C-alpha positions in Angstrom: 10.7 -42.5 86.2 12.6 -43.0 83.0 10.0 -45.5 81.7 7.1 -43.1 82.4 8.9 -40.4 80.5 9.4 -42.6 77.5 5.7 -43.7 77.7 4.6 -40.0 77.6 6.8 -39.4 74.6 5.2 -42.3 72.9 1.7 -41.2 73.7 2.4 -37.7 72.4 4.0 -39.1 69.2 1.0 -41.3 68.7 -1.3 -38.4 69.1 0.7 -36.4 66.6 0.7 -39.3 64.1 -3.1 -39.8 64.6 -3.6 -36.1 63.8 -1.5 -36.3 60.7 -3.4 -39.4 59.6 -6.7 -37.6 60.1 -5.4 -34.6 58.1 -4.1 -36.9 55.4 -7.4 -38.8 55.2 -9.3 -35.5 55.1 -7.0 -34.2 52.3 -7.3 -37.5 50.4 -11.1 -37.3 50.7 -11.0 -33.6 49.6 -8.7 -34.6 46.6 -11.0 -37.5 45.7 -14.1 -35.2 45.8 -12.3 -32.6 43.6 -11.0 -35.3 41.3 -14.4 -37.0 40.9 -16.4 -33.8 40.4 -13.8 -32.1 38.1 -15.6 -31.1 34.9 -12.5 -32.3 32.9 -12.0 -35.9 32.2 -9.1 -36.9 34.5 -7.3 -40.3 34.8 -4.3 -41.7 36.6 -2.4 -44.5 34.9 0.5 -46.6 36.0 3.6 -47.0 33.9 1.8 -49.8 31.9 -1.2 -47.7 31.1 -3.5 -49.4 33.5 -6.2 -47.1 34.8 -5.8 -46.4 38.6 -8.4 -43.7 38.9 -11.1 -42.3 36.6 -13.5 -39.5 37.4 -17.1 -39.2 36.5 -16.4 -37.0 33.4 -14.3 -39.9 31.9 -17.1 -42.4 32.7 -19.6 -40.1 31.0 -17.4 -39.6 28.0 -17.0 -43.3 27.5 -20.6 -44.2 28.4 -19.6 -46.5 31.3 -18.9 -46.4 35.1 -15.7 -45.5 36.9 -15.6 -48.8 38.6 -15.6 -50.7 35.3 -12.7 -48.6 34.1 -10.3 -49.0 37.0 -7.9 -51.9 36.6 -8.2 -52.0 32.8 -5.7 -50.6 30.3 -6.8 -47.4 28.6 -5.3 -48.6 25.3 -8.2 -51.1 25.1 -10.5 -48.1 24.6 -8.4 -46.5 21.9 -9.2 -47.0 18.2 -6.6 -49.6 16.9 -5.2 -47.3 14.2 -4.6 -44.5 16.7 -2.8 -46.6 19.4 0.6 -45.5 18.3 -0.3 -41.9 19.1 -1.6 -43.0 22.5 1.6 -44.9 23.4 3.7 -41.8 23.3 2.3 -41.1 26.8 3.8 -44.4 28.1 7.3 -44.0 26.7 9.9 -44.5 29.4 12.3 -42.0 27.8 9.7 -39.2 28.2 11.0 -36.4 30.5 9.4 -36.6 33.9 7.4 -33.5 34.8 7.1 -32.4 31.1 3.7 -32.5 29.4 3.0 -34.9 26.6 0.1 -34.2 24.3 -1.5 -36.1 21.4 -4.9 -36.7 19.8 -6.6 -39.9 19.0 -10.1 -41.6 19.0 -11.6 -43.4 21.9 -14.3 -46.1 21.5 -17.4 -45.7 23.8 -19.2 -48.6 25.3 -21.9 -48.2 22.6 -19.3 -48.5 19.8 -19.3 -44.7 18.9 -15.9 -43.2 18.4 -15.1 -39.7 19.7 -12.0 -37.6 19.0 -10.1 -36.6 22.1 -7.0 -34.6 23.0 -5.0 -36.2 25.8 -2.5 -34.2 27.9 -0.4 -36.1 30.5 2.5 -35.6 32.9 4.6 -38.3 34.5 5.4 -38.2 38.2 8.6 -39.8 39.3 8.5 -41.8 42.6 11.8 -43.2 44.0 13.4 -43.0 40.6 10.7 -44.9 38.9 7.9 -43.6 36.7 5.0 -44.9 38.6 2.1 -42.5 37.9 0.7 -40.8 34.8 -1.7 -37.9 35.4 -3.9 -37.3 32.2 -6.5 -34.9 31.1 -8.9 -35.9 28.2 -10.8 -33.3 26.2 -13.6 -34.2 23.9 -12.6 -32.3 20.7 -15.7 -33.3 18.6 -16.9 -29.8 18.3 -13.4 -28.5 17.5 -13.0 -31.2 14.8 -16.4 -30.3 13.4 -15.3 -26.6 13.2 -11.9 -27.6 11.7 -13.7 -29.7 9.1 -16.0 -26.8 8.2 -13.1 -24.4 8.0 -11.2 -26.9 5.9 -14.2 -27.4 3.6 -14.5 -23.6 3.2 -10.8 -23.3 2.5 -11.0 -26.1 -0.1 -14.1 -24.4 -1.6 -12.4 -21.0 -1.8 -9.2 -22.6 -3.2 -11.4 -24.3 -5.9 -13.1 -21.1 -6.8 -9.8 -19.2 -6.7 -8.2 -21.8 -8.9 -11.0 -22.2 -11.5 -12.2 -18.6 -11.7 -11.8 -17.0 -15.1 -11.0 -13.7 -13.4 -7.5 -12.8 -12.4 -7.3 -12.9 -8.6 -4.2 -11.6 -6.8 -3.8 -10.9 -3.1 -1.1 -8.5 -1.9 0.3 -7.7 1.6 0.4 -4.0 2.7 3.9 -3.6 1.1 2.8 -4.9 -2.3 4.2 -8.4 -2.0 2.2 -11.2 -3.7 0.4 -13.5 -1.4 -2.0 -15.3 -3.8 -1.8 -15.8 -7.5 -4.5 -17.9 -9.1 -4.5 -20.0 -12.2 -5.9 -17.2 -14.4 -3.1 -15.0 -13.3 -0.6 -17.7 -14.3 -2.2 -18.1 -17.7 -2.3 -14.3 -18.4 1.2 -13.5 -17.1 3.1 -16.7 -18.0 4.5 -16.9 -14.5 3.6 -19.7 -12.1 2.6 -18.9 -8.6 5.9 -20.2 -7.1 7.8 -17.7 -9.2 6.0 -14.6 -7.8 4.8 -15.4 -4.3 6.6 -13.1 -1.8 7.8 -10.7 -4.5 6.6 -7.1 -5.2 4.2 -7.3 -8.1 5.5 -4.1 -9.7 9.0 -5.6 -10.0 7.6 -8.4 -12.2 4.4 -7.4 -13.9 4.4 -3.7 -14.6 6.0 -1.8 -17.5 8.8 0.4 -16.1 7.1 3.7 -17.1 3.9 2.8 -15.2 5.5 1.7 -11.9 5.4 5.1 -10.1 1.8 5.7 -11.2 0.6 2.3 -10.1 2.5 2.4 -6.8 0.7 5.8 -6.1 -2.6 4.2 -6.8 -1.6 1.1 -4.6 -0.6 3.5 -1.7 -4.0 5.3 -2.0 -5.9 2.0 -1.9 -3.8 0.7 1.0 -4.9 3.9 2.8 -8.5 2.9 2.3 -8.9 5.6 -0.4 -10.3 5.2 -3.9 -9.8 4.1 -6.6 -11.3 0.7 -5.9 -11.4 0.2 -9.7 -8.3 0.7 -11.8 -6.7 -0.3 -15.1 -3.1 -0.9 -15.9 -0.9 -3.0 -18.1 0.8 -6.2 -17.2 4.1 -7.3 -18.9 4.0 -11.0 -19.4 7.0 -13.3 -19.0 7.4 -13.2 -22.8 7.3 -9.4 -22.8 3.7 -9.0 -24.1 1.6 -6.1 -22.9 -1.8 -7.0 -21.5 -4.4 -4.5 -20.3 -6.1 -5.5 -17.0 -9.2 -3.9 -15.5 -9.2 -4.3 -11.7 -11.8 -4.2 -8.9 -10.0 -4.0 -5.6 -10.9 -4.4 -2.0 -9.0 -4.1 1.3 -9.2 -6.8 4.0 -8.5 -5.6 7.6 -7.9 -7.2 10.9 -10.2 -6.7 13.9 -8.0 -3.8 15.2 -8.3 -2.0 11.8 -4.8 -2.8 10.4 -4.6 -3.9 6.7 -4.3 -7.6 6.3 -4.3 -7.9 2.5 -5.4 -6.1 -0.7 -7.3 -8.3 -3.0 -7.7 -7.6 -6.7 -10.1 -9.2 -9.1 -9.1 -8.5 -12.7 -10.2 -9.0 -16.2 -7.9 -9.1 -19.2 -9.5 -6.6 -21.5 -6.7 -6.4 -24.1 -8.6 -8.1 -26.8 -11.8 -6.3 -26.0 -10.0 -2.9 -26.1 -8.4 -3.9 -29.4 -11.8 -4.7 -30.9 -13.2 -1.4 -29.5 -10.3 0.5 -31.0 -11.0 -1.2 -34.3 -14.7 -0.3 -34.2 -13.8 3.3 -33.3 -11.2 3.4 -36.1 -13.9 2.2 -38.5 -16.3 4.9 -37.2 -13.6 7.6 -37.6 -12.7 6.3 -41.0 -16.4 6.7 -42.0 -16.3 10.2 -40.5 -13.3 11.1 -42.7 -15.2 9.7 -45.7 -18.2 11.8 -44.9 -15.9 14.8 -44.4 -14.4 14.2 -47.8 -17.8 13.9 -49.3 -18.9 17.1 -47.7 -15.8 18.9 -48.9 -15.6 17.6 -52.4 -19.3 17.0 -53.0 -21.6 19.3 -51.1 -18.9 22.0 -50.7 -18.3 22.1 -54.5 -22.1 22.3 -55.2 -22.6 25.1 -52.7 -19.7 26.9 -54.3 -21.2 26.5 -57.7 -24.5 27.8 -56.4 -22.8 30.8 -54.8 -21.3 31.7 -58.2 -24.6 31.3 -59.9 -26.1 33.6 -57.3 -23.4 36.2 -58.1 -24.2 35.9 -61.8 -27.9 36.2 -61.1 -27.3 39.2 -59.0 -25.4 40.9 -61.8 -28.2 40.0 -64.3 -30.8 41.5 -62.0 -29.1 44.9 -62.0 -32.3 46.5 -63.4 -34.5 44.8 -60.7 -33.2 46.1 -57.3 -35.7 44.1 -55.3 -34.7 40.7 -56.8 -31.0 41.8 -56.9 -31.1 42.3 -53.1 -32.7 38.9 -52.6 -30.0 37.3 -54.8 -27.3 39.0 -52.8 -28.8 37.8 -49.5 -29.1 34.3 -51.0 -25.4 34.4 -52.0 -24.4 35.5 -48.5 -26.3 32.5 -47.0 -24.6 30.2 -49.4 -21.1 31.6 -48.5 -21.9 31.1 -44.8 -23.0 27.5 -45.5 -19.8 26.9 -47.5 -17.8 28.1 -44.4 -19.7 25.8 -42.1 -19.3 22.9 -44.5 -15.6 23.6 -44.8 -15.2 23.6 -41.0 -17.3 20.5 -40.5 -15.4 18.6 -43.2 -12.1 19.6 -41.8 -13.1 18.5 -38.4 -14.3 15.1 -39.6 -11.3 14.6 -41.8 -8.6 15.7 -39.2 -6.5 16.8 -42.2 -4.2 18.9 -40.0 -3.6 16.0 -37.7 -2.7 13.6 -40.5 -0.5 16.0 -42.4 1.2 18.1 -39.7 0.9 16.1 -36.5 -0.9 16.6 -33.2 1.0 19.7 -32.2 0.0 21.7 -35.2 -3.5 20.2 -35.1 -4.1 21.4 -31.5 -2.6 24.8 -32.4 -5.0 25.1 -35.3 -7.9 23.9 -33.0 -7.1 26.7 -30.5 -7.0 29.3 -33.3 -10.2 28.1 -34.8 -11.9 28.1 -31.4 -10.8 31.6 -30.6 -12.0 32.8 -34.0 -15.3 31.1 -33.9 -16.2 31.9 -30.3 -14.3 35.2 -29.7 -13.0 33.6 -26.5 -9.2 33.5 -26.1 -7.9 29.9 -26.5 -4.2 29.5 -26.0 -2.1 26.5 -27.0 1.2 25.8 -25.1 3.7 23.1 -25.9 7.0 23.5 -24.0 8.6 20.3 -25.2 9.1 18.6 -28.6 5.8 16.8 -28.9 6.1 14.1 -31.5 3.5 11.3 -31.4 4.0 8.9 -34.2 1.0 6.7 -33.3 -1.8 8.2 -35.3 -4.4 6.5 -33.2 -3.0 8.0 -30.0 -2.8 11.4 -31.6 -6.3 11.1 -32.9 -7.7 10.1 -29.4 -5.8 13.0 -27.8 -7.1 15.5 -30.4 -10.7 14.3 -29.9 -10.3 14.6 -26.1 -9.2 18.2 -26.5 -12.0 18.9 -29.0 -14.6 17.4 -26.7 -13.2 19.3 -23.7 -13.4 22.6 -25.6 -16.9 21.9 -26.8 -18.1 21.2 -23.2 -16.5 24.3 -22.0 -18.1 26.5 -24.6 -21.5 24.8 -24.2 -21.7 24.6 -20.4 -19.1 26.6 -18.6 -19.3 30.2 -20.1 -15.5 30.7 -19.8 -13.5 33.8 -20.6 -10.3 31.9 -21.3 -9.3 28.3 -22.4 -5.8 26.8 -22.3 -4.6 23.7 -24.1 -1.2 22.3 -23.0 0.7 19.3 -24.6 3.8 18.0 -23.0 5.7 14.8 -24.0 8.5 13.6 -21.8 9.7 10.5 -19.9 7.9 8.2 -22.4 4.5 9.8 -21.7 2.2 12.3 -23.3 0.4 14.7 -21.0 -2.5 16.7 -22.4 -4.3 19.3 -20.3 -7.3 21.5 -21.1 -8.2 24.2 -18.6 -11.0 26.8 -18.5 -11.9 29.5 -16.0 -15.7 28.9 -16.4 -18.4 28.2 -13.8 -17.1 24.7 -12.9 -19.1 22.0 -11.1 -19.2 20.1 -7.8 -16.9 17.1 -7.5 -19.9 14.9 -6.7 -21.7 15.8 -10.0 -22.2 12.8 -12.3 -20.1 12.7 -15.4 -21.9 13.7 -18.6 -21.7 12.0 -22.0 -18.8 14.2 -23.1 -16.6 13.4 -20.1 -17.5 9.7 -20.3 -16.4 9.7 -24.0 -13.1 11.3 -23.1 -12.5 8.8 -20.3 -13.4 6.0 -22.8 -10.8 7.2 -25.3 -8.2 7.5 -22.6 -8.8 4.0 -21.5 -8.5 2.8 -25.1 -5.0 4.2 -25.1 -4.2 2.6 -21.8 -4.0 6.0 -20.3 -5.8 7.8 -17.4 -8.1 10.8 -17.4 -8.5 13.0 -14.3 -11.2 15.7 -14.1 -10.9 18.3 -11.3 -13.4 21.1 -10.8 -15.1 23.2 -8.1 -18.0 25.6 -8.6 -16.7 29.0 -9.8 -13.2 27.7 -10.3 -13.4 26.3 -13.8 -12.5 22.8 -15.0 -9.2 21.1 -15.5 -9.0 17.9 -17.6 -5.7 16.0 -17.6 -5.0 13.0 -19.8 -1.8 11.0 -19.5 -0.9 8.2 -21.9 2.3 6.2 -22.0 3.8 6.0 -25.5 5.1 2.8 -27.0 8.8 2.8 -27.3 
């Protein structure tokens, strides 16, 4: 009875073991199928790097069969100079269960080499590292893309380094990211000195920092101006005038990645332009002097002769009237000649300074046009630089001429204010105005040109029916 019971237990145990064996065989077959058909190139290695299993993807990658791979060391397929990077997967001190990753080149059966990325994990069995599971990825396409990107970076770096334009890249807070060779030559700083620092702390005159930061904030907000001019202070303290064309780089989600400026050092060009303009204005003053001392004197003499002729023709009323009319025309011509010569010579500006010259301009305008023209100067406005004073005077003169010619105003106001190291000239009229989108005429373009020559800015604001306001700000040399 006891023997039969034991036999039944053995029979049941054998049945259970047979079922487990069948399940294990089925699972192993299932694993083998998945392993073989896996699109990833999978291998199992022993601790010495001998291939125990290799799926079809590995065989296709190496141009051989799975059977010819098994039993061989994978290192034999690795390019000799890359084998040190492969051997890190076989190190006995590697943590079990942790992933090891490296890249190297495998040699196909036909001799072609392919770059691969190998990821492996060690499985510990009974305290010994007996199995290495690996995954191989063909990274040929990735390497090709990386090579193309590297070539593009090298090309951009070469262009950036050899470009004659000043190229600077800033982050949204104004810190310098890129600073090319032209920037180094213009500023005297090397890139290592400025990278990571706010550009206004190093490169801007103190009196211009607030204005440039405002322009930078507007640009960072995707607003104009995309073109801008400002001075740089070089490492040696020299002032250089830079003309910038700016653009904003954004990420896919619309955030600002960087602000890139491409600039030209126009200091020498502006100096030459200023010299040319000075020569032209000197010639104007010469012409004004000739008009005053030459033509004006001749017209005055002719006017006196007409008066004498008029007296001599007392007995001939008809001819006496004609002589009187001719004398009146000559006196009017003398007045025009005097005004023209004074305008060309800028005698008030040179003798009394900008403040008195603008006050005289306002009085002359009011007298000649019968339109009230008021001059305001709330601060002590002393501008020693005759060139700056001349440019500001001509801007005011041109603004008034434009207003009288095009705006039909009933009032004009000139305001001059000098404080905090800057001169602020404002000309306002209450005429018909114009739309903000209207193109600038020659007069406004000339005013802007003069403002740029001084290193200043010119802002024009107007709306239809609301008049025109012209503001010019120039920073004075201390």
